[in-house]
C-alpha positions as CSV (number, residue, x, y, z in Angstrom):
1,M,-55.4,-66.1,-95.4
2,R,-52.0,-64.9,-94.2
3,T,-51.4,-61.2,-93.7
4,R,-48.4,-59.0,-94.1
5,V,-48.2,-55.6,-92.4
6,S,-45.4,-53.1,-93.0
7,S,-44.3,-50.7,-90.4
8,L,-45.5,-47.1,-90.6
9,D,-43.6,-44.1,-89.3
10,E,-46.4,-41.7,-88.7
11,R,-44.0,-38.8,-88.3
12,A,-43.0,-39.1,-91.9
13,W,-46.2,-38.0,-93.5
14,N,-49.4,-36.0,-93.1
15,A,-52.1,-38.5,-93.8
16,E,-54.7,-36.0,-95.1
17,D,-52.3,-34.4,-97.6
18,R,-50.7,-37.6,-98.8
19,N,-54.1,-39.3,-99.2
20,R,-55.1,-36.7,-101.7
21,N,-51.8,-35.9,-103.4
22,H,-49.9,-39.1,-103.4
23,G,-52.4,-41.9,-103.8
24,V,-52.4,-43.2,-100.2
25,S,-55.5,-44.3,-98.4
26,L,-56.5,-45.2,-94.9
27,V,-59.8,-47.0,-95.5
28,T,-61.9,-49.1,-93.1
29,L,-64.2,-51.6,-94.8
30,S,-65.9,-53.4,-92.0
31,P,-68.1,-55.4,-92.1
32,Y,-68.9,-56.3,-95.7
33,P,-72.5,-57.3,-96.4
34,P,-73.4,-60.0,-98.9
35,Y,-73.2,-59.0,-102.6
36,P,-76.7,-57.8,-103.4
37,E,-76.7,-59.2,-106.9
38,N,-75.7,-62.7,-105.7
39,P,-77.6,-64.2,-102.8
40,H,-75.2,-67.1,-102.6
41,M,-72.3,-64.9,-101.5
42,T,-71.7,-63.9,-97.9
43,S,-68.8,-62.4,-96.2
44,R,-66.6,-64.6,-94.1
45,A,-64.8,-61.9,-92.2
46,S,-64.6,-58.2,-91.8
47,I,-61.8,-56.8,-93.7
48,I,-59.6,-53.7,-93.1
49,A,-57.6,-52.4,-96.1
50,V,-54.8,-50.0,-95.1
51,G,-52.8,-48.1,-97.7
52,L,-49.3,-47.2,-96.5
53,F,-47.1,-44.4,-97.8
54,A,-44.3,-45.8,-100.0
55,T,-44.6,-49.2,-98.2
56,L,-46.6,-52.4,-98.5
57,A,-49.8,-52.7,-96.6
58,A,-52.1,-55.6,-96.0
59,V,-55.6,-56.9,-95.9
60,V,-56.2,-58.0,-92.3
61,S,-59.0,-60.5,-91.8
62,A,-60.7,-61.9,-88.7
63,P,-59.7,-65.4,-87.8
64,L,-60.9,-67.9,-90.4
65,A,-63.8,-70.1,-89.6
66,A,-62.9,-73.7,-88.8
67,Q,-64.9,-75.1,-91.7
68,T,-63.5,-75.5,-95.2
69,F,-66.1,-73.2,-96.8
70,P,-66.4,-69.7,-95.4
71,S,-69.9,-69.3,-97.0
72,D,-72.8,-71.3,-98.2
73,D,-72.1,-70.3,-101.8
74,P,-73.0,-73.4,-103.9
75,V,-70.8,-72.2,-106.8
76,I,-67.7,-72.1,-104.6
77,R,-68.5,-75.6,-103.3
78,A,-69.0,-76.8,-106.9
79,M,-65.7,-75.3,-107.9
80,W,-63.9,-77.0,-105.1
81,D,-65.4,-80.3,-106.1
82,A,-64.5,-79.8,-109.8
83,G,-61.0,-78.5,-109.2
84,M,-59.8,-80.3,-106.1
85,E,-61.7,-83.6,-106.2
86,H,-62.0,-84.1,-110.0
87,S,-59.0,-82.3,-111.4
88,Q,-57.9,-82.9,-115.0
89,A,-54.7,-81.0,-114.5
90,E,-52.4,-84.1,-114.6
91,S,-53.8,-85.6,-117.8
92,L,-53.8,-82.2,-119.5
93,A,-50.2,-81.5,-118.5
94,Q,-49.1,-85.0,-119.7
95,V,-50.4,-84.3,-123.3
96,L,-49.0,-80.7,-123.4
97,L,-45.6,-81.5,-122.0
98,D,-44.9,-85.1,-123.1
99,S,-46.7,-85.3,-126.5
100,I,-46.3,-81.7,-127.7
101,G,-43.2,-80.7,-125.7
102,P,-41.3,-77.4,-125.9
103,R,-43.1,-74.5,-127.5
104,L,-40.4,-72.0,-128.8
105,A,-41.8,-69.0,-130.7
106,G,-41.9,-69.9,-134.4
107,S,-41.6,-73.6,-133.8
108,P,-44.0,-76.4,-134.9
109,G,-44.3,-77.2,-131.2
110,L,-46.0,-73.9,-130.4
111,S,-48.3,-74.3,-133.4
112,S,-49.3,-77.8,-132.2
113,A,-50.0,-76.4,-128.8
114,V,-52.3,-73.8,-130.3
115,D,-54.2,-76.5,-132.2
116,W,-54.5,-78.6,-129.1
117,L,-55.9,-75.8,-126.9
118,L,-58.6,-75.1,-129.6
119,T,-59.5,-78.8,-129.7
120,T,-59.6,-79.1,-126.0
121,Y,-61.8,-76.0,-125.5
122,A,-64.1,-77.3,-128.3
123,S,-64.5,-80.6,-126.4
124,W,-65.8,-78.6,-123.4
125,D,-68.1,-76.4,-125.5
126,V,-66.0,-73.3,-124.6
127,P,-65.8,-70.8,-127.5
128,A,-62.1,-70.3,-128.4
129,R,-60.2,-68.7,-131.3
130,R,-56.7,-68.1,-132.5
131,E,-55.8,-64.5,-133.1
132,Q,-52.7,-63.7,-135.2
133,Y,-50.6,-60.9,-133.8
134,G,-47.6,-61.2,-136.1
135,T,-44.9,-63.5,-137.4
136,W,-41.7,-65.0,-136.0
137,R,-38.7,-67.0,-137.3
138,G,-39.8,-70.5,-138.2
139,W,-37.3,-73.0,-136.8
140,Q,-37.2,-76.6,-135.6
141,H,-34.3,-78.6,-134.2
142,G,-33.8,-82.3,-134.6
143,I,-31.1,-84.6,-133.3
144,T,-28.1,-82.9,-131.5
145,H,-25.1,-85.1,-130.7
146,V,-21.8,-83.7,-129.4
147,D,-18.9,-86.1,-128.7
148,L,-15.4,-85.5,-127.4
149,V,-13.3,-87.8,-129.7
150,A,-9.8,-86.8,-128.4
151,P,-7.8,-87.0,-126.2
152,R,-10.5,-89.6,-125.2
153,M,-14.1,-90.5,-126.0
154,Q,-17.1,-89.1,-124.2
155,T,-20.5,-88.0,-125.2
156,L,-21.3,-84.5,-123.9
157,E,-24.5,-83.0,-122.6
158,A,-25.2,-80.2,-125.1
159,Y,-28.1,-78.3,-126.6
160,L,-28.5,-76.4,-129.9
161,L,-29.2,-72.8,-129.2
162,A,-32.5,-71.4,-130.5
163,W,-32.5,-70.5,-134.2
164,S,-28.9,-71.9,-134.7
165,P,-28.1,-73.4,-138.0
166,G,-27.4,-77.1,-138.0
167,T,-24.4,-78.9,-139.3
168,G,-26.0,-81.0,-142.0
169,A,-23.7,-84.0,-141.8
170,P,-21.5,-84.7,-138.8
171,I,-18.5,-82.4,-138.6
172,E,-15.2,-82.6,-136.6
173,G,-12.9,-79.9,-135.3
174,D,-10.6,-78.9,-132.5
175,A,-11.9,-77.0,-129.5
176,V,-9.9,-73.8,-128.7
177,V,-10.1,-71.0,-126.1
178,V,-9.8,-67.3,-126.9
179,P,-6.2,-66.3,-126.0
180,D,-5.2,-63.1,-124.3
181,L,-4.6,-60.9,-127.4
182,A,-3.2,-57.5,-126.8
183,T,-3.4,-55.9,-130.3
184,E,-5.7,-55.9,-133.3
185,A,-2.8,-57.4,-135.3
186,D,-2.7,-60.3,-132.8
187,I,-6.5,-60.8,-133.1
188,T,-6.4,-60.8,-136.9
189,R,-3.5,-63.3,-136.9
190,W,-5.4,-65.6,-134.5
191,L,-8.7,-65.4,-136.4
192,S,-6.8,-66.6,-139.5
193,S,-6.0,-69.8,-137.7
194,L,-9.6,-70.8,-136.8
195,N,-10.9,-72.4,-140.0
196,G,-12.8,-75.6,-139.0
197,K,-12.4,-75.1,-135.2
198,F,-14.9,-74.8,-132.4
199,V,-14.4,-71.7,-130.3
200,L,-15.2,-71.7,-126.5
201,V,-16.7,-68.2,-125.9
202,S,-17.9,-68.4,-122.3
203,P,-15.7,-68.2,-119.1
204,P,-15.6,-71.6,-117.3
205,E,-17.0,-72.1,-113.9
206,P,-14.3,-73.2,-111.4
207,M,-16.9,-75.3,-109.6
208,C,-20.4,-76.5,-110.8
209,R,-21.6,-77.1,-107.3
210,A,-24.7,-75.2,-106.1
211,D,-23.7,-72.3,-103.8
212,Q,-26.0,-73.3,-101.0
213,E,-24.3,-76.7,-100.6
214,L,-20.8,-75.1,-100.8
215,E,-21.8,-72.6,-98.1
216,R,-23.3,-75.3,-95.9
217,Y,-20.4,-77.8,-96.0
218,A,-17.2,-75.8,-96.9
219,T,-15.3,-73.5,-94.6
220,P,-15.8,-69.7,-95.0
221,T,-12.2,-69.5,-96.3
222,T,-13.0,-72.0,-99.1
223,V,-16.3,-70.1,-100.0
224,A,-14.4,-66.8,-100.1
225,R,-11.6,-68.3,-102.3
226,M,-14.1,-69.8,-104.8
227,D,-16.0,-66.5,-105.0
228,S,-12.8,-64.7,-105.7
229,L,-11.7,-67.2,-108.3
230,R,-15.0,-67.2,-110.1
231,S,-15.1,-63.4,-110.3
232,A,-11.5,-63.2,-111.6
233,T,-12.0,-65.9,-114.1
234,Q,-15.2,-64.4,-115.5
235,R,-13.8,-60.9,-115.7
236,S,-10.6,-62.0,-117.4
237,Y,-12.2,-64.2,-120.1
238,R,-15.0,-61.9,-120.9
239,Q,-12.4,-59.2,-121.5
240,R,-10.7,-61.5,-123.9
241,V,-13.9,-62.2,-125.9
242,A,-14.8,-58.5,-125.8
243,R,-11.6,-57.6,-127.6
244,L,-12.9,-59.6,-130.6
245,G,-15.5,-56.8,-131.1
246,G,-18.2,-57.2,-128.5
247,R,-21.5,-57.9,-130.4
248,A,-19.5,-58.2,-133.6
249,A,-17.4,-61.1,-132.2
250,A,-19.8,-63.8,-133.5
251,R,-19.7,-62.2,-137.0
252,R,-15.9,-62.1,-137.0
253,L,-15.8,-65.7,-136.0
254,E,-18.1,-66.7,-138.8
255,E,-16.0,-64.8,-141.3
256,A,-13.0,-66.8,-140.0
257,E,-15.0,-69.9,-141.0
258,V,-15.0,-71.5,-137.6
259,A,-16.9,-74.8,-137.3
260,G,-19.0,-73.4,-134.5
261,V,-19.2,-71.6,-131.2
262,I,-19.7,-73.2,-127.9
263,S,-20.9,-71.5,-124.7
264,T,-22.3,-72.4,-121.3
265,N,-24.8,-70.5,-119.2
266,W,-24.9,-72.2,-115.8
267,S,-27.9,-71.5,-113.6
268,G,-26.1,-72.1,-110.3
269,G,-27.8,-75.4,-109.7
270,W,-26.7,-79.0,-110.0
271,G,-26.5,-80.0,-113.7
272,V,-28.7,-77.0,-114.8
273,N,-28.0,-74.6,-117.7
274,K,-30.2,-71.8,-119.0
275,V,-30.4,-72.2,-122.8
276,F,-31.4,-69.2,-125.0
277,S,-30.8,-68.1,-128.5
278,A,-27.8,-68.4,-130.9
279,P,-25.4,-65.5,-131.5
280,T,-24.6,-66.9,-134.9
281,G,-26.6,-67.1,-138.2
282,Q,-24.1,-69.1,-140.3
283,V,-22.5,-71.7,-138.1
284,V,-23.7,-74.0,-135.4
285,A,-24.0,-72.6,-131.8
286,L,-24.2,-75.0,-128.9
287,D,-24.7,-74.8,-125.1
288,V,-22.6,-77.4,-123.2
289,S,-23.3,-78.3,-119.6
290,C,-21.2,-76.6,-116.9
291,E,-19.3,-79.7,-116.1
292,H,-18.5,-80.7,-119.7
293,Y,-17.7,-77.2,-120.7
294,G,-15.2,-76.8,-117.9
295,M,-13.5,-80.0,-119.0
296,L,-13.3,-78.8,-122.6
297,F,-11.9,-75.5,-121.4
298,R,-9.2,-77.1,-119.2
299,L,-8.2,-79.5,-122.0
300,A,-7.9,-76.6,-124.5
301,A,-6.1,-74.2,-122.1
302,N,-3.6,-76.9,-121.2
303,Q,-3.0,-77.7,-124.9
304,Q,-4.2,-81.3,-124.5
305,G,-5.8,-81.5,-128.0
306,P,-9.6,-81.6,-127.4
307,R,-11.4,-82.5,-130.6
308,L,-15.2,-82.6,-131.1
309,R,-17.6,-84.4,-133.4
310,V,-20.9,-82.6,-133.8
311,H,-24.1,-83.6,-135.5
312,A,-26.9,-81.0,-135.1
313,E,-30.1,-81.0,-137.2
314,A,-32.0,-77.8,-137.6
315,E,-34.5,-76.5,-140.2
316,S,-35.4,-72.8,-140.7
317,S,-38.7,-72.0,-142.5
318,G,-38.7,-68.2,-142.9
319,E,-41.2,-66.1,-141.1
320,V,-44.3,-68.0,-139.9
321,P,-47.6,-66.6,-138.4
322,Q,-47.9,-66.5,-134.7
323,F,-51.1,-66.6,-132.6
324,N,-52.7,-66.0,-129.2
325,V,-55.4,-68.4,-128.2
326,I,-58.4,-66.7,-126.7
327,A,-61.2,-68.5,-124.9
328,E,-64.3,-66.8,-123.7
329,L,-67.5,-67.2,-121.6
330,R,-69.7,-64.3,-122.6
331,G,-71.2,-62.2,-119.7
332,T,-74.9,-62.2,-119.3
333,E,-75.4,-58.8,-117.5
334,L,-72.2,-56.9,-118.2
335,P,-70.8,-58.4,-121.4
336,D,-68.6,-55.4,-122.0
337,E,-66.8,-55.7,-118.7
338,Y,-64.1,-58.4,-118.5
339,V,-62.3,-60.7,-116.1
340,V,-59.1,-62.1,-117.8
341,L,-57.1,-65.2,-116.8
342,S,-53.7,-65.0,-118.3
343,A,-50.7,-67.2,-119.0
344,H,-48.1,-67.5,-121.8
345,L,-48.1,-70.7,-123.9
346,D,-44.6,-70.4,-125.4
347,S,-41.4,-71.7,-123.8
348,W,-37.7,-72.1,-124.5
349,H,-36.7,-75.3,-126.2
350,S,-34.1,-77.3,-124.2
351,A,-36.7,-79.0,-122.0
352,Q,-40.5,-79.3,-121.9
353,G,-41.3,-75.8,-120.6
354,A,-43.1,-77.5,-117.7
355,T,-42.9,-74.7,-115.0
356,D,-42.3,-71.9,-117.5
357,N,-45.1,-71.9,-118.4
358,G,-46.8,-75.2,-118.8
359,T,-48.1,-75.0,-115.3
360,G,-49.6,-71.5,-115.9
361,T,-51.1,-72.7,-119.2
362,I,-52.7,-75.8,-117.5
363,M,-53.8,-73.7,-114.5
364,M,-55.8,-71.3,-116.7
365,L,-57.1,-74.1,-119.0
366,E,-58.3,-76.1,-116.0
367,A,-59.8,-73.0,-114.5
368,M,-61.9,-72.4,-117.6
369,R,-63.0,-76.0,-117.5
370,I,-64.1,-75.5,-113.8
371,L,-65.8,-72.2,-114.7
372,R,-67.6,-73.8,-117.7
373,S,-69.0,-76.6,-115.6
374,T,-69.9,-74.6,-112.5
375,Y,-70.5,-71.0,-113.7
376,P,-71.4,-71.1,-117.4
377,Q,-73.3,-67.8,-117.4
378,P,-71.0,-65.3,-115.8
379,R,-72.2,-61.8,-115.0
380,R,-69.1,-60.3,-116.7
381,T,-67.3,-61.8,-119.7
382,I,-64.5,-64.1,-118.6
383,V,-61.6,-64.4,-121.0
384,V,-58.6,-66.7,-121.0
385,G,-55.5,-65.5,-122.8
386,H,-52.9,-68.0,-123.8
387,W,-50.2,-65.7,-125.0
388,G,-47.5,-66.3,-127.6
389,A,-43.9,-65.0,-127.6
390,E,-43.8,-63.9,-124.0
391,E,-40.2,-65.1,-123.9
392,M,-39.4,-62.7,-126.8
393,G,-40.7,-59.7,-124.9
394,L,-44.4,-60.0,-123.9
395,I,-45.3,-59.8,-127.6
396,G,-48.5,-61.8,-127.6
397,S,-50.1,-60.0,-124.6
398,G,-48.8,-56.6,-125.7
399,S,-50.4,-57.1,-129.1
400,F,-53.6,-58.1,-127.4
401,R,-53.5,-54.8,-125.5
402,E,-53.1,-52.9,-128.7
403,D,-55.7,-55.0,-130.6
404,H,-58.4,-54.9,-127.9
405,P,-58.7,-51.5,-126.3
406,E,-62.3,-52.4,-125.4
407,I,-61.0,-55.1,-123.0
408,V,-58.4,-52.8,-121.5
409,D,-61.1,-50.2,-120.9
410,G,-63.6,-52.7,-119.6
411,L,-61.3,-54.8,-117.5
412,Q,-62.5,-55.7,-114.0
413,A,-59.4,-57.7,-113.2
414,L,-56.7,-59.8,-114.9
415,F,-55.0,-62.6,-113.0
416,N,-51.7,-63.8,-114.5
417,Q,-49.6,-66.8,-113.5
418,D,-46.1,-67.3,-114.8
419,N,-43.7,-69.0,-112.4
420,G,-43.2,-72.5,-111.2
421,T,-45.1,-75.2,-109.6
422,W,-45.6,-74.2,-106.0
423,R,-48.9,-72.9,-104.5
424,V,-49.8,-69.3,-105.1
425,E,-48.5,-67.6,-102.0
426,R,-48.8,-63.9,-102.8
427,I,-51.0,-61.4,-104.5
428,E,-50.0,-57.7,-104.5
429,G,-52.2,-54.8,-105.5
430,Q,-49.7,-53.6,-108.2
431,G,-49.9,-50.0,-107.0
432,F,-53.7,-49.7,-107.2
433,L,-54.8,-47.6,-104.3
434,R,-58.1,-49.4,-103.6
435,A,-57.6,-52.8,-105.1
436,G,-57.3,-54.3,-101.7
437,E,-60.9,-53.6,-101.0
438,H,-61.9,-56.0,-103.8
439,I,-59.2,-58.7,-103.7
440,G,-59.5,-58.9,-99.9
441,R,-63.2,-59.4,-100.2
442,W,-62.8,-62.0,-102.9
443,M,-60.2,-63.9,-100.9
444,S,-62.5,-63.9,-97.9
445,Q,-64.8,-66.2,-99.9
446,V,-62.1,-68.7,-100.8
447,P,-61.8,-71.9,-98.8
448,A,-59.3,-71.7,-96.0
449,E,-57.2,-74.6,-97.4
450,I,-56.4,-72.3,-100.3
451,A,-56.6,-68.8,-98.8
452,D,-54.5,-69.5,-95.7
453,H,-51.4,-69.9,-97.9
454,V,-51.8,-66.5,-99.7
455,A,-50.3,-63.3,-98.4
456,L,-52.0,-60.1,-99.7
457,E,-49.9,-57.0,-100.1
458,F,-51.6,-53.6,-100.8
459,P,-51.3,-51.3,-102.5
460,G,-48.2,-53.1,-103.8
461,A,-44.9,-52.2,-105.2
462,Q,-45.0,-53.6,-108.8
463,D,-42.2,-55.9,-107.8
464,N,-42.1,-58.0,-110.8
465,R,-42.3,-56.2,-114.2
466,G,-41.3,-59.1,-116.4
467,S,-44.5,-61.0,-117.1
468,D,-47.7,-60.6,-119.1
469,H,-49.8,-58.8,-116.5
470,V,-47.5,-55.8,-117.2
471,S,-48.9,-55.6,-120.8
472,L,-52.2,-54.3,-119.4
473,L,-50.9,-52.9,-116.1
474,C,-48.9,-50.4,-118.1
475,A,-52.2,-49.0,-119.6
476,G,-53.6,-48.5,-116.1
477,A,-55.8,-51.6,-116.1
478,P,-56.1,-53.7,-112.9
479,A,-53.8,-56.6,-113.8
480,F,-52.5,-58.8,-111.0
481,R,-49.9,-61.5,-110.6
482,L,-50.6,-64.8,-108.8
483,Q,-47.1,-65.3,-107.4
484,S,-45.7,-68.7,-106.4
485,G,-42.3,-69.4,-104.7
486,Y,-39.5,-68.0,-106.7
487,D,-35.9,-68.8,-105.6
488,E,-35.8,-72.6,-106.4
489,Y,-37.7,-71.9,-109.7
490,R,-35.1,-69.3,-110.8
491,Q,-32.2,-71.6,-110.0
492,Y,-33.5,-74.9,-111.3
493,T,-36.3,-74.6,-113.9
494,W,-36.7,-71.1,-115.2
495,H,-35.5,-71.2,-118.9
496,T,-33.4,-74.3,-118.2
497,N,-32.7,-77.8,-119.5
498,R,-34.4,-79.2,-116.4
499,D,-37.8,-77.6,-116.8
500,T,-39.6,-81.0,-117.1
501,Y,-42.9,-82.7,-116.3
502,D,-41.4,-84.5,-113.2
503,K,-40.8,-81.1,-111.5
504,I,-44.6,-80.3,-111.3
505,V,-46.3,-80.6,-107.9
506,F,-49.8,-81.5,-109.0
507,D,-51.4,-80.9,-105.6
508,D,-50.3,-77.3,-105.9
509,L,-51.4,-77.1,-109.5
510,K,-54.9,-78.3,-108.6
511,N,-55.0,-75.7,-105.8
512,N,-53.9,-72.9,-108.1
513,A,-56.4,-73.7,-110.9
514,T,-59.2,-73.8,-108.4
515,L,-58.1,-70.5,-106.9
516,A,-58.0,-68.9,-110.4
517,A,-61.5,-70.2,-111.1
518,M,-62.8,-68.8,-107.8
519,L,-61.2,-65.4,-108.3
520,A,-62.6,-65.2,-111.8
521,Y,-66.1,-66.0,-110.5
522,L,-65.9,-63.6,-107.5
523,A,-64.5,-60.7,-109.7
524,S,-67.3,-61.4,-112.2
525,E,-70.0,-61.1,-109.6
526,D,-68.6,-58.1,-107.7
527,P,-71.3,-55.4,-107.9
528,E,-68.6,-52.7,-108.3
529,R,-65.7,-52.1,-110.7
530,V,-62.2,-52.3,-109.3
531,P,-61.1,-48.6,-109.1
532,R,-58.0,-47.5,-111.0
533,D,-56.7,-44.9,-108.5
534,R,-52.9,-45.1,-108.2
535,A,-51.0,-45.2,-105.0
536,L,-47.5,-43.8,-104.6
537,L,-45.0,-46.5,-105.4
538,P,-42.0,-47.2,-103.1
539,T,-38.8,-45.2,-103.4
540,D,-36.3,-46.2,-106.1
541,P,-33.0,-46.5,-104.2
542,R,-31.1,-45.4,-107.3
543,T,-32.9,-42.1,-107.5
544,G,-34.4,-41.5,-104.1
545,Q,-37.7,-40.8,-105.8
546,P,-40.9,-42.9,-105.9
547,R,-40.8,-45.5,-108.7
548,T,-42.6,-44.5,-111.8
549,W,-45.6,-46.5,-113.0
550,V,-44.6,-49.2,-115.5
551,S,-44.8,-47.9,-119.1
552,C,-46.1,-49.6,-122.2
553,S,-43.7,-50.6,-125.1
554,P,-44.9,-51.4,-128.6
555,P,-44.8,-55.1,-129.1
556,R,-42.3,-56.4,-131.6
557,R,-44.7,-58.2,-134.0
558,S,-42.0,-59.6,-136.4
559,P,-38.4,-60.8,-135.9
């Protein structure tokens, strides 16, 4: 188990006062005895948990034993065998991602994924149910085909933006850029010329080459020039579009009876765009790849007559019900205390939603299979939440918080996973003063092949506030994030048209599912509840004051 220790300026604080008044602890927990309720569990190492004022601290363990298993616990051994030697992660992912595919909120794909989860859990004899939390805009896209037909022929890489209208039959129109219009009279006159045309509403990228390669191979002068050109181009064109009315620009373009609007949202990686929702409700809205959008923009800006043929199929079906899927192994001794495994099921629609969050979905599904086969009678109740509409604002998990106060009150720990394919590499205490005493103890029971890759940071800074663990964390419940590597995920697969099955590293997914099962087991067997005392969060550089605890927002249960 890797450790991370932050520096401590002892002159900056009085330990006794801050311990009482600011949620900072200096606690020695060494050595831990075996859990009295579970004779199979023994401690691998003595653990010291150190809470640091406004900084990260760490759980520091003694050197790991050479053997794979730090204890003789037969449940841990059985979980390793079920998860690492007999994983079903690959076959489960193939069905979810290839056969069902993307799972946009309100789409038939999400509905099919809900049905598949229920069927899968039933086949394992795991009680599972769907819980309606609200409704969303029903929408399904079909074929999208975008071709440049003048001044030459080329099929373009393009995606229909979510909830965009289709075109019905194929339509053709010229592609135009927004000119630099100085007055409202100029804008009105230009709008009157747009009937049947496609308007390019994003600034173009001067180069669609990933920055890391440019910085590696180009001269510093070239890098600086490209950065300056990009900034100037984006600032100038965004100002042009803003003069159309800001958020009202799409409405004004629709009133001008344009054929459609075309945008690009480059991720900064080779061939990768982030594809979100349409700004229009009456005309087709398309995302075009960085490379092809730049070509269209140059053709239009140089008055070389770009003309497009677009055929986009889409069907809207009004508001449709939306569900979370909840699976449960009922506790035998403490059924009103809960361990929750958490991952969102929905995705964006331009790819398969493989790493956001198919991997998290499969991780928790597989973890429950492991638990059912190795630990079918847990001490505390173990729940898996497959949330809907995370991408729309943590709606499914936020609704679960509101609908299940008994689980919030009785929560021992929630473990959420929502990023990418790499091994879990970090668990932070999310600002809970004494969470390290428990998580460090649980991790000391995890085989070294898994635990050695995980850094523990306590009490934690609540670094990432954009995923489903926050829905219960905001209520003061101990909810934790199982964090994988982030940078490559953000650049290449997060919300992009390249978030596909082939990007999954299944060795890591097996590792993560096994870890989740083990943590659920160890949290369930812990003789003590995880305390909810709060530490002082790090300083917010904008205010110079400690960051405030994340707050709860009412979930938006309908569009």
